[in-house]
N, C-alpha and C positions, 0 to 999 in steps of 0.2 A: 504494500500500500504506500501511496505517496502522502507525505505530510503536507500541511497547508503551505509551509515555507517552500517545499519542493515544487508544489504546483505553481507557485509564483515564479520560481527560478526557471522552470521548464515550459512556461506557457507558450513559447513560440513552437516548441515541439508538439505540445498538446493540441495546438491549432491545426497541425498537419494531419489530414485524414490518414495518411500512410503510417503515421506514428501514433498519435493520440495517447490516451491514458494507458491502454494495453501495451502499446509499444514502449512507452516510457518505463512502465513497470518491468517490461522484459529487459530493458537496458539495465535497470537497477538490480535485477537478479543475475546479470551476466558478469563474466570475469575475463579480463584480457591481461596477458603477460607481454610486456615490451622488453625486448633484449637489446640493451644499448641506450644510454641516456645522452647520446650525442645530438647532432643536428636533426636527424630523423626522429629519434625517440622523443626529444624535447617537444617537437611539433605535434606528434601523434598523441603524446601524453596529455598536453594541455587541452586539446579538443575532445579527447575521449573523457577526460575528467569533467570538462564543462558540459558535455552531453549527458552525463549522469550514469556512466558505466559503473555499476555498484562496487566492483573490486578490481583494482588495477595493480599489477606487480611490475616493478621496474628493476632490471638487473644491470648493474654496472660496477666494475671494480675500480674504475679510474677516479682521479680527483680532478677538480676544475682547474684549468690552466688559462692563463691570459689569452692565449691564441684561440681558445674555444669561443670567446665572447663575440667574435665576428659573426657567428651563425647559431650558436646554442643559447638562445635568448631567454631561457629560464634562469640563467646565471648572471651575476654581476661581479664587480671587482672584489667585493667583500667576501665572495665565495671561493676565491682562489685558494687552493690547497685543501678544500673540503670535499667530502664524498659526493659525487654526482648523484648517486642513487638517493641519498638522504636529502640533499638540497632540492632535487626535482620533486621528490615526494612531498616535502613541506610546502613548497610553492604551489603545487597543484592542489593540495588539500586546502590551502588558503582560498583558492579559486572556488572550490566546491567542498564544503565541510560535511556534506551529506553522504559522501562515499568513502570507501576505505582504500588507501594507497599504501602498498607494502614495498619498502626498499630492500633490495638484496645486494648488499655491499660486498660481493665476492665474485670470483670468476666462475663462469659456467663451464662445466666439463662433463665428460661422459659418465662420471660416477654420481653426479648430483642432478643432472638434467631431467631424468625421468620423474623424480620425486617432486620437482618444482613444476614441470609442465603438467603433471597430472591434476594439479589444483586449479587449472585455468581452462576456459572454453576455447580460447583462440590465442594464437601467438603472433606477435609482430616482430619481424627481424629488422633491427635498426643498426646492425653491425657493419663493419667496413673491411672485413677480411674473409677470404675463402674458407679457411679452416672452421671459423665459427658458423658460416652459412651452411656448410655441408653437415656439420654436427646438428645444428638446429633443424634443418630439413629432415635428416634421418630420424631424429627423435620424434618429429611430428608425424612422419609416415608410420613409425613403429607404434605410436600411441594413438593414431587416428585423429590428430589435431589439425585444424585448418591453419595455414601459415600465410600471413600477409607479408610479402617481400617488397623491399625497396632498396635501391642502390643509386649512388650518385657518382659522377665523374666530371670534374671541371665545370662544364655548363650543361651537362646532360643527366637525365635521370631515368630510372626504370621502375615500374610497379607491376606486380602480378599477384595472383592468389593461387596458392599451391595446396594440393591434397584436399580439395573441396569436392565432395560428392564424386569420388573416384577420378578426379581430374588430374592433370599433370603435376609433377613435383619439381623442385628446383633442379634435380638431376636431369629432368627432361629438357631444361634450358641449357644447363652446363653439365654434361654427363660425367666428366672426369675433372678432378682438381688439377689446376696447372701448377707450375712451380711456385714455391713460396714467394718469389719476387716477381711473379708474372705481371701483377698490376700493383703500382704504388698506391699508398693511401693518401688521404687528404693532406697530411702534413708534408708529403713529398711533392705533390703536383698542384696543390691548391684547389679551392672550390669556391664558386660564387656563393656568397653568404646567404642569399635568399633561397637558393636552390633546395637545400635540405628541408626548409620550411614548406615549400611547395610539394615535394615528394612525400614528406612525412604527413602532410594533410591528406594527400591522396590515400595513404595507408590507413589513416583514421577513418576516412570515408568508406573504404572497402570493408573495414572491420564493422562499422555500423550497419552497412547494408546486409552483411552476413548475420549479425546478431539480431537484426530486425526482420530478416527474411524479406527484404524489399529490393527492387531493382535487379540489375544483372552484374554479379561480381566478375572480376577480371580473371576468372578461371578459364584456362585454355587460351589466354590472351596475355600479351606483354605490352604494356603501355610505355612508349618511348617519348620522353619529353625533351625538347631542345629549348633552352632558355633564350639563347641568342636569336633564334629564328621564331620564337614564341609559337612553336609547332608541336603538335601531338600526333603520333602515329601508333596504331594498334596492330600488332602482328598476331597471327594465330600460332598456337603452340600445341603440338600433338602430345598425347599421353602415351608413354612407353611403359608397358607393364613390368619390364625387367628392372626399371628404376624404382619400383615399389617393393621389391624383394629385399626388405631390410629385416634382418633377424637379430642383430645385436648392434650395439654402439661402440665405436672405437674413435679415438681422436684421429682426425684426418692427418695422415702423413703426407705432407706436401712433397712433391718431387724435389729432391735437394739440388742445389746449384752445383755445377761442375767446379771443382777446386782448381786453384792456381790461375796463372795468367796465360798459360800456353794455349788453353782452349780458344782464346780470342784472337790468336795470331792471324787466322785466315778469315776472320769476320770483319768486313768493311762496312762502316756506316755510310750510306749514300743519300744524298739529297734528292728530292723529287726531280729536279732539273737534270741531274746526272742519270737517273733512272730513265727519264724520257729520252735522253740522248742514246742510251743503250738500246732502247726499243727501236728508235728511229734508224739506228745504224745497221739494223738487220742481223746483229750478232745473235747467235743461238742462245736463248735464255730459257731457264725453267723458273717460272714465277709461281710461288706458293702462297696461298692465302690461308692463314692459320686461325681465322676467326670461326665463329659458329655459323651454322647454316642460316639462321634468322638474320644475322648481320649481313650476309651476302645478299639477302633479299632486298635490303635497303640500297646497297651500292656495292660495286666490285670493280676491280681492274681486270680487263679482259685482253687476251686470254690468260687464265691462271688456273692452277691446280688447287683444289680445295682439300686440305688436310687439317682439320681442327687440332689445336694444340693438345687437347686431351688425348688424341690418338697417338701422339709421339711417345707415350709411355706404355703402349700396348704391345704385346708380342707380335701382332700382325704388321706392325710398322716396318719390320725388317724386310718383308717381301715387297713392300711398296718402295722402300729406298733402293732395293737391289735393281730396280728398273733403270736407275740413273747411274751414269759414270761418276766416279769420285772426283773427276776433274770438271764436271759440268758446272757452268756458270749459273748459280742459283740466286735469285732475289726473293726474299721472304718479306711479307708485309702482314700487318694486322691493323687494328684501329689507330693506335698511337705509337707503335714502334717498340713496345715493351714485350708483349707476348712473342713477337717475331724474333726479337733478340734471343729469347729463351729457346725458341725453335732452332735458331742457328747454332746454339751451343750443343743441342742434341745432334744436329747434323754433323757437327765437327767430330763428335764421338764415333760417328759412323764413317769417318775418314774422308768426308767431303772437304775439299781444300779451297774452293773458290766461292765463298759465301758472301752475300751482300744483304744487309738489313736496311729496309727503307725507313729512314729517320722520320719520325713524326707520323708514320703510317699513312693509311688512306685519308685520314683527316687532313694532314698537311698536303698530301697530293692534290686533294680536291680544293683545298684553300688556295693553292697556287694556280688553280685554273686548269689543271689537267683533267682529261676525260675519264669519267666513270660510267658504268652501265647499270 
């Protein structure tokens, strides 16, 4: 039941026929766990708290740093050095004292994730690294929990809903973990401050749609947002049953980097203009795109061979590589030049000696006006 004070606070929801009193009571009886109290988590937490979700958990082991304040707007200078989980819980409870917000000031891992996830209806992933995302996804699959996913990169973001009514999982989007250094985090590459707020609010919106059973959740779809172009594109995502065969949880062992400097001897960073000159000269090239299939649907450099980075760690890759001569001139590209560099390191281990990494990836290639398909 809603108290008289709650009725006043939620009156704009109560006026919506799609929500009304029954929907608001449904929100009050619901529970959501947000993993990560960074840019995504701060935005999602504030709006879910304001909406009246009855119990919200927030997991984060980090402390507030000055560099967080550009985008994690739940915090201020006086919070520097304090627990993100505790500060975000206090601030959100001040916004809505009628709900329960539980801070978990510790690191999530395979030994404690089940006991925490079991207490919540829905999980929101606000993390920024692959190891956490795979662990969170696998726990949701194993426990039958719906997962609302969000990710940001510089000026772009992604949102999707996983494990919803037998729909796709995170592994259907990214089947295999890349190397631990395949993609840098925000501290390494930067991020537009307002972007995590936009994507985090998208996540809060998807969570509310699911809890209220209204609208069409982004299950089987990936929303791609570009802040510079102010554009939104939605791609279809197929469900692969093999990605739902999770029997146990293990910490994701990211493919380790090659040791030493020698592996980089034959890997040359090339600019888009240099790559264009190579193509125009008619020299025999093998061009490899190591992005995911859905990324190629947006744009690609043609002609190019498609070998997703995740496949570089599978036994089948040996038979693929054997088709090429070790002396072949190979150019590898991805979105921004990070995953492709990792792929070049793997190719080096297979004795390829004429390797070129497209600096800045297809993003830089397109930015400089070169053709994509």
